KETORLUM-992180 format. One line per field, with one value per residue (C-alpha): chain; x negated, y negated, z. Coordinates in steps of 0.2 Angstrom, whole numbers, plus 2048, in hexadecimal, padded with zeros to 3 digits. Layout:
chain <- [A,...]
X <- [X,...]
Y <- [Y,...]
Z <- [Z,...]
% end
This chain:
chain <- [A,A,A,A,A,A,A,A,A,A,A,A,A,A,A,A,A,A,A,A,A,A,A,A,A,A,A,A,A,A,A,A,A,A,A,A,A,A,A,A,A,A,A,A,A,A,A,A,A,A,A,A,A,A,A,A,A,A,A,A,A,A,A,A,A,A,A,A,A,A,A,A,A,A,A,A,A,A,A,A,A,A,A,A,A,A,A,A,A,A,A,A,A,A,A,A,A,A,A,A,A,A,A,A,A,A,A,A,A,A,A,A,A,A,A,A,A,A,A,A,A,A,A,A,A,A,A,A,A,A,A,A,A,A,A,A,A,A,A,A,A,A,A,A,A,A,A,A,A,A,A,A,A,A,A,A,A,A,A,A,A,A,A,A,A,A,A,A,A,A,A,A,A,A,A,A,A,A,A,A,A,A,A,A,A,A,A,A,A,A,A,A,A,A,A,A,A,A,A,A,A,A,A,A,A,A,A,A,A,A,A,A,A,A,A,A,A,A,A,A,A,A,A,A,A,A,A,A,A,A,A,A,A,A,A,A,A,A,A,A,A,A,A,A,A,A,A,A,A,A,A,A,A,A,A,A,A,A,A,A,A,A,A,A,A,A,A,A,A,A,A]
X <- [658,656,646,639,632,624,611,602,5F3,5FB,60F,616,626,634,639,64B,64F,646,653,662,65D,661,66F,66A,65C,652,64F,661,66C,672,67B,684,670,662,655,644,633,62B,61A,619,605,605,5F9,5ED,5EA,5E5,5DC,5D2,5D1,5CA,5D6,5DC,5D4,5D8,5E6,5F3,600,60F,61B,619,60B,605,5FD,5FC,5F2,5FA,600,60D,612,623,634,646,64A,654,64E,651,648,639,638,63B,62C,621,623,626,61A,610,606,607,5FC,5F0,5EC,5EC,5E2,5D5,5D4,5CF,5C0,5BB,5BA,5C7,5D1,5E4,5F3,5FF,60D,603,601,613,613,608,612,623,616,613,626,62A,61F,627,636,636,62F,63B,64A,644,640,654,65E,66F,66C,66D,65C,663,670,675,678,668,65F,64D,64F,655,647,639,63E,644,63A,639,646,64A,639,631,627,624,61C,608,5FC,5EC,5DE,5CE,5C0,5B3,5A2,5A0,5A3,59D,58E,591,5A7,5AD,5BE,5C4,5CF,5E2,5EF,5FC,5F7,606,612,623,631,63D,635,634,627,617,60C,5FC,5F1,5DF,5DB,5CC,5C2,5D1,5D9,5EB,5F8,60A,60D,617,60B,60A,601,5F5,5EB,5E3,5D9,5C9,5C5,5D1,5D9,5E9,5F4,607,614,615,626,62F,629,61A,60F,5FE,608,600,5ED,5E2,5DD,5DB,5C9,5C9,5B9,5B1,5B4,5AE,59D,5A5,5B5,5B6,5B4,5C4,5CC,5C8,5CD,5DF,5DF,5DC,5E6,5F3,5FD,5FC,602,611,617,615,61F,62C,62E,631,63F,645,64A,651,65E,662,666,66E,679,67B,67F,68E,697,696,6A2]
Y <- [E8F,E7F,E7B,E72,E63,E63,E62,E58,E52,E42,E45,E3A,E32,E2E,E1B,E21,E2A,E21,E13,E1F,E1D,E0C,E0E,E1F,E24,E32,E3B,E3A,E36,E2A,E1A,E08,E06,DFB,E05,E00,E05,E15,E17,E2A,E2A,E23,E13,E1C,E29,E1E,E15,E26,E2E,E1C,E1D,E0C,E07,E19,E17,E28,E2E,E27,E21,E2D,E27,E1C,E17,E0D,E0A,E17,E05,E05,E16,E15,E1D,E17,E1C,E14,E09,E18,E26,E1A,E16,E27,E2F,E24,E27,E39,E3F,E32,E2C,E3D,E45,E35,E39,E4C,E4A,E3E,E4E,E59,E50,E4B,E5D,E5C,E68,E6C,E73,E7E,E70,E64,E72,E73,E5D,E61,E6D,E62,E53,E5B,E61,E4F,E4D,E59,E55,E44,E49,E56,E4A,E3E,E4A,E52,E41,E4B,E59,E5B,E5E,E70,E7D,E7C,E6A,E67,E55,E52,E49,E57,E64,E59,E50,E60,E6F,E7A,E89,E93,EA1,E96,EA9,EA9,E98,E94,E85,E89,E7C,E7C,E6F,E66,E64,E53,E4B,E4B,E40,E31,E32,E21,E29,E39,E45,E41,E4C,E5B,E6A,E73,E77,E7F,E87,E8E,E8B,E7B,E84,E86,E76,E71,E64,E5F,E4D,E45,E53,E60,E6C,E70,E7D,E80,E90,EA0,EAB,EBB,EB2,EAB,EBA,EB8,EA6,EAB,E97,E92,E93,E99,E91,E9B,E8E,E91,E98,E8C,E87,E8F,E89,E88,E7E,E71,E74,E72,E83,E82,E7A,E7E,E85,E7B,E86,E7A,E73,E65,E5F,E62,E75,E73,E68,E79,E86,E7E,E7A,E8D,E95,E8A,E8F,E9F,E9F,E94,EA2,EAF,EA4,EA0,EB2,EB5,EA9,EAD,EBD,EB8,EAE,EBC,EC7,EB8,EB7,ECA,EC9,EBB,EC5,ED3,ECA]
Z <- [3C4,3B7,3AB,3B1,3A6,39D,3A4,39E,3A7,3A7,3A2,394,395,38A,38C,385,393,3A3,39C,39F,3B3,3B4,3C0,3C5,3D1,3CA,3DB,3E5,3D4,3DE,3D6,3D8,3E2,3E0,3D7,3D7,3CF,3D6,3D2,3C9,3CF,3E0,3E1,3F0,3E3,3D6,3E1,3E9,3D6,3D0,3C2,3C1,3B1,3A8,39D,39E,393,397,38B,379,36E,37C,38A,399,3AA,3B7,3C1,3B4,3B4,3BF,3C0,3C6,3D9,3E4,3F4,3FE,3F6,3F2,403,409,3FD,402,415,413,407,3FF,410,418,407,407,417,413,403,40E,41C,40F,407,417,41E,428,41E,420,42A,424,427,41D,40F,40D,40D,3FF,3F3,3F6,3EF,3E1,3E0,3DF,3D1,3C9,3CB,3C6,3B4,3B2,3B5,3AA,39E,39F,3A6,3A1,3AC,3C0,3C9,3CD,3CA,3DF,3E0,3EA,3E3,3E1,3F2,3FC,3F6,3F7,408,40F,418,40C,411,401,3FD,40A,40E,3FB,3F8,3FA,3F7,3F0,3F2,3EC,3EE,3E1,3E5,3DE,3CE,3BD,3BB,3B0,3B6,3BA,3C1,3C8,3C3,3C7,3BA,3B9,3B2,3B3,3A4,3A9,3A1,3AD,3BD,3CA,3D7,3CF,3CB,3C9,3CA,3CD,3D7,3DA,3E1,3E7,3DA,3E0,3DB,3E5,3DF,3E3,3EF,3E6,3D9,3E5,3E9,3D7,3DB,3E2,3E2,3EA,3FC,3FC,40C,40D,415,428,430,435,447,44A,456,44C,43B,43F,443,439,434,424,41A,407,401,3F2,3E1,3D6,3D3,3C8,3C6,3B5,3B6,3C1,3B4,3A7,3B5,3B5,3A4,3A0,3AE,3B3,3A2,3A5,3B8,3B0,3A6,3B5,3BF,3B1,3AD,3C3,3C2,3B1,3BA,3CA,3C1,3B6,3C6,3CC,3BE,3BD,3D0,3CD,3BD,3CA,3D6]
% end
């Protein structure tokens, strides 16, 4: 199992590594195609969180506005990510904030949307490494329905009652720092705190509504059966919670995936 890239609320990207992708798509590894620029922080999310004028870390030692944080993707991946992930997630977030809830299938879309962030950052941090040992590309992983370990993946969601007084913007950032897993991703976006994670660790989250990935073809998978509760009074409470707990949860996931990899290699040696 590959290692994931490092994380901070606003990840810094090494410009020397980005230049390596001038001829290769970060998501599908295609070469000889026209490379476009995909915004790392989606424009709709920047507008939702009012962070257009909030500098974020991008190049080491530098801060730029979110509109300037772009990654190199081919036109096919750029367009498909927008249609399959960004447009649906924007609608899902709007529904959650409006109290309309979300369905199990929509929870899966949010999980794959979070994995897109994790994967883009990891590819930029590890330009010489394949995205996964089994040949799966980032594009494959986030655009296809979750298959491997599907029954073990959950989305944890919690609402924030209000933005702290005096703030001109709202939270927009990732809080997870992984070493060897590519499942756990945590972040706070506007008044929504979310985590993609292994089901076994979701039971210890009393402030979150935990949604398991639906069985493929389930008749009620599109029904908005889940209405996340309000687990935080103000946004800084959610950010502090994530800052304290996301590192611990990341380590738990890393240990689980390290053990999985150890057993896989041991089984291969016995063949």
